[in-house]
N, C-alpha and C positions, 0 to 999 in steps of 0.2 A: 376467713383469712387463709390464703394458700399455705400448704404444709411447709414449704421451704422458707416462709417468712417468719422471722423471730417474733414471738409475742412480746408485747410491751407492758410495762407497769408504770404507774403514775403516782406522784406524791399526793397524799390525801388533800393537802392544802390546795392543790391545783384542781382536783375534782370538786372540792367544796365551792369553788368560785364559778361553777358552771350551771347554777340554778336558772331555770327558765324564768323570764321576766313576769309571765302571767302567774306563776307560782308565788313569786315574791310579793306581787301586788295583792293577790288573794289572801296570802297569809297575814300581810300587814293589816288588811281590812278585818280579817277574822279575829286577830288579837285585840281589836278595838271593840268587839261585840260585848255588850253588857251581859254579865252573867257567866262569861267564860271562865274567869279565875275561880269563882265559887264552885262551878261545876267540876272543874279540875280537882279542887280540894276534896270534893265529895267522892270522886272516883278513887282517890288515894285512901280516904277514910274507909270506904267500903271494901277495900282490899280486892279490887277488880283484878289486878295483875296476878295475885296469887290464885284466884279462882280460874283464870284463863290458863295459867301454867299447869295447874292440877288437871284440868280437862285435857290439855295436850299430852301430858304424861300418861294419862289413863287411856286415851283413845288413838294416839299417834305413835309412829316410830321416831325416836330421837336419833338423828344421824350422827355418826362418829367414826372413829378409826375401826371399830369392830362391828358397826351397824351400818349397812349400805356404804361400804368404804369407797366404792367408785364414785358415788354421788358426793360423798364427803370430800374427796380429793378435788373434784370439779369445783366444789364450793370454796375450798381453801384457795384454789387457783384464782378464782374471781376476787376473793378477799385480798390476796397478795397484789393482784393487778390494780386494785383500787386503793391500795394503801391502808387496809384495815387489818391490823395485826391480831385483834381479838374480835372476830365476827360474832354476831348473835347466835344462839342455839338454832339449829335447823331441824324441823320436824316434817315428816311425811304423813299426810292425812289420807286415809282410805276413802276416796271419793272419785267416781268416774269422770266428773267434770274437770276440765283443765283450768286451774286457777292457782294463784299464790297470794299471800298477804303477809304483812308484818304487824305484830301487836306488841303491847307492853306499855308500862308507865315509866318505871325506872330501869327496867331490864327488857331489852328487845328480844323478840322471838320471831323467826321466819318460818312460814309454813308453805309447803307445796303439796299439791294433790297427786295421787297416783295417776290420775287421768292426765295430768300435765307431763309427768315423767314418761308416760307411755307414748305420747305423741310427739315429743320434741327430741331432736338430735342434740348432740353435745354442745355445739355452738349456740343453738337456740336456747338450751338450758342455761348456758353462760349468760345470755342476754337477760333471762328472767331472774336468775340469781343475782346478777349485777344490778338489775332494776330494784330488787328489794333491798340490797345493800345500799343502793342510792338513797332510798328512804331513810335508812339508818344514818348515813353520812350527813344528809340534809336535816337531820333532827325532826323528821316527820312523824316518828313513831307514836308519840302521845296523841297527837291530833288524828292520826290514822285510826288509832284504837277508838277514840271518841266517835269518829265517823262511823266505824263498823257497829258500835254498840249504842249509838245515840238514841235509837227508838226505845230500847229497853231501859236506858238510863232515864230518859224523860218520863217514861211510864212509871218508874219507881219514884221519881221526884214528884210526879203528879199525885200519886197515892199519898205521899207524905204532906202535900200542900193542898189537898182537896181539889186537885186538878189545875190550880192556878199556875204552878211551876211548869207543867207540861205545855200549857198554852203559851206562856212567855218564851219557853225554849224552842218553839217552832222556828223562829227566825234564826236562832243559833244552829238548829239542825240544817236548815237550808244553806247557811254559810259554810258549815262543815263539809257538806256533800259537794258543794260547788268547789271549794278549795281542794278537796280530795281528788277530784277529777283532774284539775290542772297540775296538781303536785306530781302526777304521773309523767308529765312532760319533762320535769327535771330528772326523775328517776330513770326514764328511758335513756337519757344521755349517759348516765352511769352504766346502764345495761349495754349500750353500744360500745363503751370503752372496755367493758368486761369481755365482750365477744370479739370486738374489732372486725366485725363482718356485717355490713349493712344488710346484705341479702338475708343472712341468718336472723337478724333482728326483725326484719319485716316479716319473714316467714313465721316467726314466733307470734307476732302480733296478729297475723292473719289467722293462725290456728286458735288463738285465744278469742278472736272476734267472730270467727265463723267455724265453730268446732264440728265440721263435717268433712270427713276424709275425701268424699266424692268430689268436693268442690275445690280443694286446695290446689290441684294442678291447673285449674281453670281461672284462678284469680289473676287479674291484670293490675299491676301496681299503678301504672300510669292512669288507668281508669279510676282507681281509688283516689288518686291525687286530684283528678278533675272533679270527682264527686265531692271532695273536701272543699274545692273552690266554689262549687255550686252552693254548698251548705253555708259557707261563709258569706257569700253574696246575699243569700236569702236572709241571714241573720241581720245584715246591714240594712236591708230593705225594711225589716220589721222593727228597727230601733225605735224605742218610745220617744214621742215628741209632744211638746205642749201639755195641754190639760189631760191628755190620755196617759201621761208618763206613769203616774202612780198605779192606775188600773192595769196597764200592760206589765208593769213590774210585778204585781201580785200574780197575774196569770203566768208570767214567765217563771216565777218561783215555783208554782204548782207543776208546770211542765218539767222543770229541772228535777223535781222529785221523781217524776215518772222516768226520766232519763237515767236516774241513778239506780237502775235495777241491778240485782246481784246474781252472780253464778256462785253457788256455794256461799261463802261469807265475803267474797271479794267484790267491793264496789267497782263496777266497770265503767270507765269513761268511754266515749265514742272511739272505737279503734281506728276509724277513718281519720279522725283528727290527730290521733297519736302518730299514725304513720306519716301524715303530712308534716307534722312538726319535726319528727325525727329525721326524715329525708331532707328537709330544709336545713336542719342543723348539720347533717353529715356533709352537705355540699357547701358549708360556710367556711370562711377563712379561719374562724375560731377553732373548728374541729381539726382542720389541717395543722394549726399551730399547736394544739394539744398533742396530736400524734408526734409532731416534731420534737416535743419536749419529753416524750416517753423514753424510758430506759429499758434495755432487754430484761425480760423476766427470767430470773434464775429458776431452774427446775427444782 
């Protein structure tokens, strides 16, 4: 956003209504999965949240007024922009890879890596911080946590049930990872509202998707959008039909697990599709209407 343009803030209720349709559909399907409720109860019983928080307190910097104050002020600026008066705790993890994630069961915690902070400018950081706050606003935190730790959780369930629970849980794992990827489409919208600069948002996604400084200046966004169109066309051509539907569905599920590779602990969706979806939304009447409804952000 140009320096002479006043930053805007938005009512939380307005931001809450901006979920991506694919996120809503995938979450609805996920909630219908057999075993989800019982697995959620087990996570709470096992005290996973307390273990995660202890690990963060032991190995990360907790950001606040007296700890990394410049990053803290940037974070609070994003929270005010998105109508979040009490944002989750923010931690910085010492890791050279650029990534961020949100975890928690009843209490959300946001983590960014030192590698991320090192390579992103302020507006790019606003996008990432706003993205994670978006997960918080859209109540993604519990399922995001389950997606991050699902392999360990199912392994533990398997040991307790002689392997039966782990086998049954594989379908739930695939559904969680599939939803986790499209949930980022919603969170990216919050990230864009936090930074209010599409170029900065796209730069941040490029740096997350292609963490090589030598290539950043050579990335062509229009080529990325064309690449996304080619990917979408290929997916449509490979849509399952007739008697092959079940077989292709199983194969697709296995491929999806390969696509859900992680950098650090952060499950990464395809950055090409994230950029395509974000650019499409930024050019939509809905985004323009949201900006028109914004109010000047008080310093």
